[in-house]
C-alpha positions as CSV (number, residue, x, y, z in Angstrom):
1,M,0.0,0.0,0.0
2,I,1.3,3.4,-0.9
3,D,1.1,6.1,1.8
4,L,0.9,9.6,0.4
5,T,1.4,12.7,2.4
6,K,-1.0,15.7,1.9
7,R,1.8,17.6,0.2
8,Q,2.4,14.8,-2.3
9,V,-1.3,14.7,-3.0
10,V,-1.4,18.4,-3.7
11,V,1.6,18.1,-6.0
12,I,0.0,15.3,-7.9
13,I,-3.2,17.2,-8.3
14,L,-1.4,20.3,-9.5
15,G,0.6,18.2,-11.9
16,L,-2.5,16.6,-13.4
17,A,-4.2,20.0,-13.7
18,L,-1.1,21.5,-15.5
19,A,-1.1,18.5,-17.9
20,A,-4.8,19.0,-18.6
21,V,-4.2,22.7,-19.4
22,L,-1.3,21.9,-21.6
23,I,-3.3,19.2,-23.5
24,W,-6.2,21.7,-23.9
25,S,-3.9,24.4,-25.1
26,A,-2.3,22.2,-27.6
27,A,-5.7,21.0,-28.9
28,S,-7.1,24.5,-29.1
29,S,-4.1,25.8,-31.0
30,A,-4.1,22.8,-33.4
31,P,-5.8,23.4,-36.8
32,Q,-9.5,22.7,-36.8
33,A,-10.3,20.3,-39.6
34,V,-13.3,21.1,-41.9
35,E,-14.5,19.0,-44.8
36,M,-14.7,21.0,-47.9
37,P,-15.5,20.2,-51.6
38,A,-12.5,19.1,-53.6
39,Q,-11.8,18.8,-57.3
40,G,-12.0,15.4,-59.0
41,G,-14.4,12.5,-59.5
42,T,-16.6,11.4,-62.4
43,Y,-20.3,12.0,-62.7
44,V,-22.2,9.7,-65.1
45,E,-25.6,10.6,-66.4
46,G,-28.0,8.6,-68.5
47,L,-29.7,10.4,-71.4
48,V,-32.5,9.1,-73.6
49,G,-31.6,9.4,-77.3
50,Q,-28.3,10.1,-79.0
51,P,-26.3,13.2,-79.9
52,K,-26.7,14.5,-83.5
53,Y,-25.4,18.0,-83.6
54,L,-23.3,19.3,-80.7
55,N,-23.6,22.7,-82.2
56,P,-25.7,25.3,-80.3
57,I,-27.3,26.8,-83.4
58,L,-28.5,23.4,-84.4
59,S,-29.0,21.7,-81.0
60,P,-32.5,23.0,-80.0
61,L,-34.1,20.3,-82.1
62,N,-32.6,17.5,-80.0
63,P,-32.7,17.4,-76.1
64,V,-29.5,15.4,-75.9
65,D,-27.6,17.9,-78.0
66,E,-29.1,20.8,-76.0
67,D,-28.1,19.2,-72.7
68,I,-24.5,18.8,-73.7
69,S,-24.2,22.1,-75.6
70,S,-25.4,23.9,-72.4
71,L,-22.2,22.8,-70.7
72,V,-19.9,23.4,-73.6
73,F,-21.0,26.8,-75.0
74,S,-22.1,30.1,-73.6
75,G,-23.8,33.3,-74.9
76,L,-23.4,37.0,-74.2
77,T,-26.0,36.9,-71.4
78,K,-27.6,34.3,-69.2
79,T,-30.7,34.1,-67.0
80,S,-30.6,34.0,-63.2
81,D,-32.9,31.9,-61.1
82,N,-35.5,34.7,-60.9
83,G,-35.4,35.5,-64.6
84,V,-33.1,38.5,-64.3
85,I,-30.6,38.8,-67.2
86,E,-27.0,38.6,-66.2
87,K,-23.6,39.0,-67.9
88,D,-21.9,35.9,-69.3
89,L,-19.5,36.4,-72.2
90,A,-20.5,40.1,-72.1
91,A,-18.6,42.3,-69.7
92,S,-21.2,45.0,-70.1
93,W,-23.8,46.4,-72.5
94,E,-25.4,49.7,-73.4
95,I,-29.0,50.3,-74.7
96,S,-29.9,53.3,-76.7
97,S,-32.7,55.6,-75.5
98,D,-35.1,54.4,-78.1
99,G,-34.5,50.8,-77.2
100,K,-33.5,49.8,-80.7
101,T,-29.7,49.6,-80.4
102,Y,-27.7,47.2,-78.1
103,I,-23.9,47.4,-77.8
104,F,-22.1,44.6,-76.0
105,D,-18.5,44.6,-74.8
106,I,-17.0,41.1,-74.7
107,R,-15.0,40.2,-71.6
108,S,-11.2,40.2,-72.1
109,D,-10.6,36.8,-70.4
110,A,-13.1,34.8,-72.6
111,R,-11.3,32.0,-74.6
112,W,-12.4,29.2,-76.8
113,H,-11.4,25.8,-75.7
114,D,-8.5,25.8,-78.1
115,G,-7.1,29.0,-76.6
116,W,-8.4,31.5,-79.3
117,P,-9.9,34.7,-77.8
118,V,-13.6,35.3,-78.2
119,T,-14.2,38.3,-80.5
120,A,-17.0,40.3,-82.1
121,D,-16.4,38.3,-85.3
122,D,-17.6,35.2,-83.5
123,V,-20.9,37.0,-82.5
124,V,-21.5,38.3,-86.1
125,F,-20.7,34.9,-87.6
126,T,-23.1,33.0,-85.3
127,I,-26.0,35.3,-85.9
128,K,-25.6,35.6,-89.6
129,A,-25.3,31.8,-89.9
130,I,-28.7,31.6,-88.1
131,Q,-30.2,34.3,-90.4
132,S,-29.0,32.5,-93.6
133,A,-31.6,31.2,-96.0
134,D,-29.6,27.9,-95.9
135,Y,-29.8,27.6,-92.1
136,Q,-30.7,24.0,-91.2
137,G,-31.7,24.5,-87.5
138,N,-34.9,25.3,-85.8
139,P,-37.0,27.8,-87.8
140,A,-38.2,29.4,-84.6
141,V,-34.6,30.4,-83.7
142,R,-34.2,32.0,-87.1
143,D,-37.5,33.9,-86.7
144,L,-36.1,35.4,-83.4
145,W,-33.2,36.9,-85.3
146,K,-34.6,37.7,-88.8
147,N,-35.1,41.4,-88.2
148,V,-31.9,42.1,-86.3
149,V,-28.8,43.7,-87.8
150,V,-25.6,42.6,-86.2
151,E,-22.3,44.6,-86.8
152,R,-18.7,44.4,-85.6
153,V,-17.6,47.7,-83.9
154,N,-14.1,46.5,-83.0
155,D,-12.5,43.2,-81.8
156,T,-14.4,43.2,-78.5
157,R,-17.5,45.3,-79.2
158,V,-20.5,44.2,-81.2
159,K,-23.7,46.2,-82.1
160,F,-27.3,44.9,-82.6
161,T,-29.9,47.1,-84.3
162,L,-33.5,46.1,-83.9
163,K,-36.4,47.1,-86.2
164,D,-38.5,48.1,-83.1
165,S,-37.8,48.5,-79.4
166,Y,-37.9,45.1,-77.8
167,A,-37.0,44.8,-74.1
168,P,-36.8,40.9,-74.1
169,F,-33.9,41.1,-76.5
170,L,-31.4,40.8,-73.7
171,E,-32.5,37.3,-73.1
172,H,-32.2,36.4,-76.8
173,A,-28.6,37.5,-76.5
174,S,-28.0,34.3,-74.5
175,Q,-27.8,32.5,-77.8
176,R,-24.7,30.4,-77.5
177,L,-21.9,31.3,-79.8
178,V,-19.8,29.3,-82.2
179,P,-16.2,30.0,-83.3
180,M,-15.7,31.8,-86.6
181,H,-12.0,30.6,-86.8
182,I,-13.2,27.0,-87.0
183,L,-16.6,27.2,-88.9
184,G,-16.1,30.4,-90.8
185,T,-15.4,28.6,-94.1
186,V,-18.3,26.1,-93.7
187,P,-21.4,27.1,-95.6
188,P,-24.6,27.2,-93.4
189,D,-26.2,24.3,-95.3
190,R,-23.1,22.1,-94.6
191,L,-22.9,22.7,-90.9
192,T,-24.9,19.6,-90.2
193,E,-22.2,17.5,-91.9
194,D,-19.1,19.1,-90.2
195,R,-17.0,17.2,-87.7
196,F,-17.6,20.0,-85.3
197,N,-20.8,18.3,-84.4
198,I,-19.0,15.5,-82.5
199,R,-15.9,17.4,-81.4
200,P,-17.2,20.9,-80.7
201,V,-15.1,23.8,-79.4
202,G,-16.9,26.1,-77.1
203,T,-16.4,28.6,-74.3
204,G,-18.3,26.9,-71.5
205,P,-17.2,25.2,-68.3
206,F,-16.7,21.8,-69.9
207,K,-15.2,20.6,-73.1
208,V,-15.9,17.5,-75.1
209,V,-13.0,15.1,-75.2
210,A,-14.8,12.1,-76.8
211,A,-18.2,11.5,-78.4
212,S,-19.9,8.5,-79.9
213,L,-23.4,7.0,-80.3
214,K,-22.8,5.3,-76.9
215,E,-21.4,8.0,-74.7
216,A,-19.9,11.5,-74.6
217,V,-17.1,12.5,-72.2
218,L,-16.6,16.0,-71.0
219,E,-13.7,17.4,-68.9
220,P,-13.4,20.8,-67.2
221,N,-12.3,23.8,-69.1
222,Q,-9.3,25.0,-67.0
223,D,-9.4,28.4,-68.8
224,Y,-13.1,29.0,-68.1
225,Y,-13.8,32.7,-67.1
226,G,-16.5,31.8,-64.6
227,Q,-16.8,29.4,-61.6
228,K,-14.4,26.6,-62.2
229,P,-16.0,23.1,-62.1
230,L,-15.2,20.8,-59.1
231,L,-16.2,17.7,-61.0
232,G,-13.2,16.0,-62.7
233,R,-15.3,14.6,-65.6
234,I,-18.9,14.2,-66.8
235,T,-19.8,11.1,-68.9
236,F,-23.2,11.0,-70.7
237,R,-24.4,7.5,-71.6
238,F,-27.2,7.1,-74.1
239,Y,-30.3,4.9,-73.7
240,P,-33.2,4.1,-76.0
241,D,-35.9,5.1,-73.4
242,T,-36.4,6.4,-69.9
243,R,-37.1,3.0,-68.5
244,A,-33.7,1.7,-69.6
245,A,-32.0,4.8,-68.1
246,V,-33.8,4.3,-64.8
247,A,-32.8,0.6,-64.8
248,A,-29.2,1.7,-65.3
249,L,-29.5,4.0,-62.3
250,A,-30.8,1.2,-60.2
251,K,-27.7,-0.9,-61.2
252,D,-25.3,2.0,-60.5
253,E,-24.3,2.1,-64.2
254,V,-25.1,5.8,-64.0
255,Q,-25.5,8.3,-61.2
256,G,-28.2,10.5,-62.6
257,V,-31.3,10.5,-64.9
258,G,-33.5,13.4,-65.8
259,Y,-36.8,13.8,-67.7
260,L,-38.5,11.3,-65.3
261,L,-42.2,10.5,-66.0
262,P,-44.5,10.3,-62.9
263,D,-44.2,6.5,-62.8
264,D,-40.4,6.7,-63.1
265,V,-40.3,9.1,-60.2
266,E,-41.9,6.5,-57.9
267,V,-39.4,3.9,-59.0
268,A,-36.5,6.3,-58.4
269,K,-37.7,7.2,-55.0
270,E,-37.6,3.6,-53.9
271,N,-33.9,3.7,-54.6
272,K,-32.4,4.7,-51.2
273,R,-29.1,5.6,-52.9
274,V,-30.5,8.6,-54.9
275,N,-32.1,11.9,-54.3
276,V,-35.0,13.0,-56.5
277,F,-34.9,16.8,-57.3
278,A,-38.0,18.5,-58.6
279,A,-38.5,21.9,-60.1
280,P,-41.6,23.4,-62.0
281,E,-41.0,23.9,-65.7
282,F,-42.5,27.4,-65.8
283,S,-42.0,27.5,-69.6
284,K,-44.7,24.8,-69.9
285,L,-48.2,26.0,-68.9
286,T,-51.2,23.7,-69.3
287,L,-54.4,25.6,-69.7
288,L,-57.9,25.4,-71.0
289,L,-58.2,27.8,-73.9
290,L,-61.7,29.3,-74.3
291,N,-62.8,30.7,-77.7
292,T,-64.0,34.2,-76.6
293,K,-65.8,34.6,-79.9
294,S,-68.1,31.6,-79.3
295,V,-71.6,32.0,-78.1
296,V,-70.9,30.5,-74.7
297,F,-67.5,31.9,-73.9
298,G,-68.1,35.4,-75.3
299,D,-69.5,36.2,-71.8
300,K,-66.7,36.7,-69.3
301,V,-69.0,35.7,-66.4
302,V,-69.3,32.3,-67.9
303,R,-65.5,32.1,-68.3
304,Q,-65.1,33.1,-64.7
305,A,-67.7,30.5,-63.6
306,V,-65.9,27.7,-65.5
307,S,-62.6,28.8,-63.7
308,Y,-64.3,28.5,-60.3
309,A,-65.7,25.1,-61.3
310,I,-62.4,23.4,-61.9
311,D,-60.5,21.8,-59.1
312,R,-56.9,22.4,-60.1
313,Q,-55.4,20.7,-57.1
314,K,-57.3,17.5,-57.9
315,L,-55.9,17.6,-61.4
316,V,-52.4,17.9,-60.0
317,D,-53.0,15.1,-57.5
318,T,-54.9,12.6,-59.6
319,V,-54.0,13.2,-63.2
320,M,-50.4,14.4,-62.7
321,N,-49.6,12.2,-59.8
322,G,-48.5,15.3,-57.9
323,Q,-45.9,16.1,-60.5
324,A,-47.2,19.6,-61.3
325,V,-47.9,22.9,-59.5
326,Q,-51.0,25.0,-59.8
327,A,-50.9,28.1,-62.0
328,D,-52.7,31.3,-61.2
329,S,-51.1,33.8,-63.6
330,P,-49.7,33.9,-67.2
331,V,-46.4,35.1,-65.5
332,P,-44.8,32.4,-63.4
333,P,-44.4,33.0,-59.6
334,V,-40.5,33.0,-59.8
335,S,-40.5,35.9,-62.2
336,W,-39.5,39.4,-61.1
337,A,-42.7,40.6,-62.8
338,Y,-45.1,38.3,-61.0
339,N,-48.1,39.9,-59.3
340,R,-48.4,38.4,-55.9
341,E,-51.8,40.1,-55.4
342,V,-53.4,38.6,-58.5
343,K,-56.9,37.4,-58.0
344,R,-57.1,33.6,-57.7
345,H,-60.0,31.4,-58.8
346,D,-59.9,28.8,-56.2
347,Y,-62.2,25.8,-56.5
348,D,-65.7,27.0,-55.5
349,P,-68.5,25.1,-57.3
350,A,-71.2,26.9,-55.4
351,R,-69.9,30.2,-56.7
352,A,-69.7,28.8,-60.2
353,R,-73.4,27.8,-60.1
354,A,-74.4,31.3,-58.8
355,M,-72.4,33.0,-61.6
356,L,-74.0,30.8,-64.3
357,D,-77.4,31.6,-62.8
358,S,-76.6,35.4,-63.1
359,A,-75.5,34.9,-66.7
360,G,-78.9,33.4,-67.5
361,W,-77.8,29.8,-67.8
362,L,-80.4,28.2,-65.5
363,A,-80.7,24.6,-64.2
364,S,-83.2,22.3,-66.1
365,G,-84.8,19.1,-65.2
366,N,-82.1,16.9,-66.7
367,G,-79.3,18.7,-64.8
368,I,-78.0,20.5,-67.9
369,R,-78.3,24.3,-67.8
370,E,-80.2,26.1,-70.5
371,K,-80.6,29.7,-71.8
372,N,-83.2,30.7,-74.3
373,G,-83.8,27.1,-75.2
374,Q,-80.1,26.4,-75.8
375,K,-78.3,23.8,-73.7
376,L,-75.0,24.6,-72.0
377,A,-73.0,22.0,-73.9
378,L,-69.5,22.2,-75.2
379,V,-66.7,20.1,-76.7
380,I,-63.2,20.1,-75.2
381,L,-60.5,19.3,-77.8
382,T,-57.1,18.0,-76.8
383,N,-54.3,15.9,-78.2
384,D,-54.3,12.1,-77.8
385,R,-51.7,11.8,-75.1
386,P,-53.2,9.6,-72.4
387,Q,-52.4,12.0,-69.6
388,R,-53.9,14.9,-71.5
389,V,-57.0,13.0,-72.2
390,R,-57.4,12.0,-68.5
391,A,-57.1,15.7,-67.6
392,A,-59.8,16.6,-70.1
393,E,-62.1,13.9,-68.8
394,E,-61.6,15.0,-65.2
395,I,-62.4,18.6,-66.2
396,S,-65.5,17.3,-67.9
397,R,-66.7,15.5,-64.7
398,Q,-66.1,18.7,-62.7
399,L,-68.0,20.9,-65.1
400,E,-70.9,18.6,-65.2
401,Q,-71.2,19.0,-61.4
402,V,-72.3,22.7,-62.1
403,G,-74.6,21.8,-65.0
404,V,-72.3,22.0,-68.1
405,K,-72.5,19.1,-70.5
406,V,-69.0,18.3,-71.9
407,E,-67.8,16.0,-74.6
408,V,-64.0,15.3,-74.9
409,Q,-62.6,14.8,-78.4
410,A,-58.9,13.9,-78.9
411,A,-56.7,13.7,-81.9
412,G,-53.1,14.0,-83.0
413,W,-51.8,17.4,-81.9
414,S,-50.8,18.7,-85.4
415,G,-54.4,17.9,-86.5
416,V,-55.9,19.8,-83.5
417,V,-53.8,22.8,-84.3
418,Q,-54.3,23.0,-88.0
419,D,-57.9,21.9,-88.2
420,F,-59.3,23.6,-85.1
421,L,-57.0,26.1,-83.3
422,V,-55.6,28.0,-86.3
423,P,-59.0,28.5,-87.9
424,R,-60.4,29.2,-84.4
425,F,-63.0,26.5,-85.0
426,F,-63.5,25.3,-81.4
427,Q,-65.2,26.1,-78.1
428,A,-62.5,24.9,-75.6
429,A,-59.1,23.2,-76.0
430,L,-56.9,21.7,-73.4
431,A,-53.4,22.6,-74.5
432,E,-49.9,23.6,-73.4
433,Q,-48.3,26.9,-73.9
434,W,-44.5,26.8,-74.3
435,S,-42.5,30.0,-73.8
436,P,-39.0,30.2,-75.4
437,G,-37.5,32.0,-72.4
438,A,-37.9,33.3,-68.9
439,D,-39.0,36.9,-69.9
440,P,-42.6,37.6,-68.8
441,D,-43.5,38.8,-72.3
442,T,-46.7,37.0,-73.3
443,Y,-47.4,39.1,-76.4
444,Q,-47.4,36.1,-78.7
445,F,-50.2,34.4,-76.7
446,W,-52.6,37.3,-75.8
447,H,-52.1,40.3,-77.9
448,S,-55.0,40.9,-80.3
449,S,-52.7,41.1,-83.3
450,Q,-52.0,37.4,-82.7
451,S,-55.7,36.4,-82.8
452,K,-55.7,35.5,-86.5
453,G,-53.9,33.2,-88.9
454,D,-50.8,31.6,-87.4
455,G,-50.9,33.8,-84.3
456,L,-50.9,32.0,-81.0
457,N,-53.8,33.9,-79.5
458,F,-56.1,31.0,-80.2
459,A,-58.6,32.3,-77.7
460,S,-59.3,35.2,-80.0
461,W,-59.1,37.5,-77.0
462,T,-59.2,41.2,-78.1
463,N,-58.8,43.7,-75.3
464,R,-57.4,47.1,-76.0
465,S,-56.2,47.6,-72.4
466,A,-54.4,44.3,-72.5
467,D,-52.8,45.2,-75.8
468,E,-51.5,48.5,-74.5
469,L,-50.0,46.9,-71.4
470,L,-48.2,44.3,-73.5
471,E,-47.0,46.8,-76.0
472,N,-45.7,49.3,-73.4
473,A,-43.9,46.5,-71.5
474,R,-42.1,45.5,-74.6
475,R,-41.0,49.1,-75.5
476,T,-39.4,50.1,-72.2
477,N,-36.1,48.9,-70.7
478,D,-37.0,50.3,-67.3
479,A,-37.4,47.2,-65.2
480,A,-39.7,48.9,-62.6
481,E,-42.0,50.2,-65.4
482,R,-42.0,46.8,-67.1
483,A,-42.9,45.1,-63.8
484,K,-45.8,47.5,-63.3
485,Q,-47.2,46.9,-66.8
486,Y,-47.1,43.2,-66.3
487,R,-48.7,43.3,-62.9
488,D,-51.6,45.3,-64.4
489,F,-51.8,42.8,-67.2
490,Q,-52.0,39.9,-64.8
491,S,-54.9,41.6,-62.9
492,L,-56.8,42.2,-66.2
493,F,-56.2,38.6,-67.3
494,A,-57.5,37.3,-64.0
495,E,-60.7,39.3,-64.5
496,E,-61.2,38.4,-68.1
497,Q,-60.2,34.7,-68.0
498,P,-59.6,34.1,-71.8
499,G,-57.9,30.9,-70.7
500,I,-58.3,28.8,-67.6
501,L,-54.7,28.4,-66.2
502,L,-54.3,25.0,-64.7
503,Y,-50.7,23.9,-63.9
504,Y,-47.1,23.8,-64.7
505,S,-45.5,20.4,-65.2
506,V,-42.5,19.4,-63.0
507,F,-39.1,18.4,-64.1
508,N,-37.8,15.4,-62.0
509,Y,-34.2,14.6,-61.7
510,A,-32.7,11.6,-59.9
511,V,-29.1,11.9,-58.8
512,S,-26.9,9.7,-56.6
513,K,-26.4,10.8,-53.1
514,N,-22.7,10.6,-53.8
515,I,-23.1,13.8,-55.8
516,K,-23.1,16.8,-53.5
517,G,-24.1,20.4,-54.0
518,V,-26.8,19.7,-56.6
519,R,-29.5,22.3,-57.0
520,L,-31.7,23.0,-60.0
521,G,-31.8,26.4,-61.8
522,L,-34.8,28.1,-63.3
523,M,-36.2,25.4,-65.5
524,V,-37.0,27.2,-68.7
525,E,-35.4,24.2,-70.4
526,P,-34.3,20.8,-69.0
527,S,-30.7,21.8,-69.6
528,H,-31.1,24.5,-67.0
529,R,-30.6,21.7,-64.4
530,F,-26.9,22.3,-65.0
531,D,-27.0,26.1,-64.2
532,H,-25.2,25.5,-61.0
533,I,-22.9,22.7,-62.1
534,G,-19.9,24.5,-60.8
535,E,-21.1,23.7,-57.2
536,W,-21.5,20.0,-57.7
537,Y,-18.8,17.8,-56.2
538,I,-17.9,14.2,-55.3
539,R,-14.6,14.4,-53.4
540,T,-13.9,16.3,-50.3
541,Q,-10.7,17.5,-48.5
542,R,-9.9,18.5,-44.9
543,V,-8.8,22.1,-44.5
544,D,-7.9,24.2,-41.5
545,A,-9.3,27.6,-40.6
546,N,-6.9,29.3,-43.0
547,G,-8.1,27.1,-45.9
548,K,-4.9,25.0,-45.9
549,S,-5.2,21.3,-46.7
550,I,-4.7,18.9,-43.8
551,P,-3.4,15.4,-44.7
């Protein structure tokens, strides 16, 4: 047995205390390790289809081409998550007081993947190739540029002159550019045959190092002027259909699959190794178009009643399997121009019945309303996609609950458009409006000048106040004034109801949990899922408080 004196005990206690202090001091002065994203690793995604033209002036006709091109090329501008236009290849721009002239200065650090500087000549070449009569790409793209004059001012400055003032032009300036020093000698009608389509040279964050009908391999562009990618490589593998791509995800052959259909989403969610990201596609609006020149829908009270009679949330839940969000305005809720005070037509069948009564459409013995001996009966046209037909049938059941007799007729979409919508020979049509960008401009769908011929105002809505609001919003580049014009337009639209806005579809994207930092951008196009690709990472590293790596 050891016999310790009080003094020895005190010495031992003091020694232990001193040791504890020294240990704590050493620990507190040691670098604190933090896990941070690191460069490296390969992300593999499954795409449905195959690449055809990895050239951004041809790619909009093929989703696979568009997805890859979005990573390889860039334009003068780009769109932020709330629809505001930001600088990309452009360092700055100027707009003339009349809104007809736009001058862009190209950033000095912009380089093509082969090291050549980006110049005004590249901009001029790209736009003139699109404007050419021999252009082989999407005609809608050429239409956007047909009345624009593009000129080189100097090596780094380019000028666009418009026929009329057009505020949405800044978004059109996001057209991805192609290099004149490579394609300048290729005639526009031969661009589809050039080797550039499989080994493109762009200015984006990634460059193509290999491409075939089986897969395409991309690596980071180390000279990229923007946020440098953390991923060390992206490989796209091509599959014949979504089901095959989802199966590859389940077998870990790929780490991501987009464009998921509602049934595919449920399968993906059962895979505990993946996250399913969802974002509304605000460029795709499903609505019930009403022919405002017809006997029934010429009365806005009837249009309002029909709006109150439709249960949008039930359509989202049952027809879309929850893969949609309700719509209440022709301007999406993420837009800087969205009117948060806009009048909503929430499901209220009692109110719908009362409004139909006030419009003179009274209940009869057979449950179908009548007015002056005419039954309140109508035909809803739609295309023959099963999901669209189910939506039309559900709307039919809901309208019959308030005394409206509805027949659903479905056909191929091209036939519906050419035989019924273009000649305005219909009462109601369940359709989808597709907007080419994030700008809130809806002129093409609702201005009275578009209510005839090939114009897209199929509802034949003519309202001078609406026309003036849309015209003024296009003419001014004052953001605050534009927002006011669009807010007023949304209020007027809610009152007039020329179309019953139903829902926006949702883009679903399954990605392995091994891929960190994933977030979706503003989904104008599916390729916008890569807007924040610079934040994605696989590997991590331990760093101290000063950012130095710790082994």
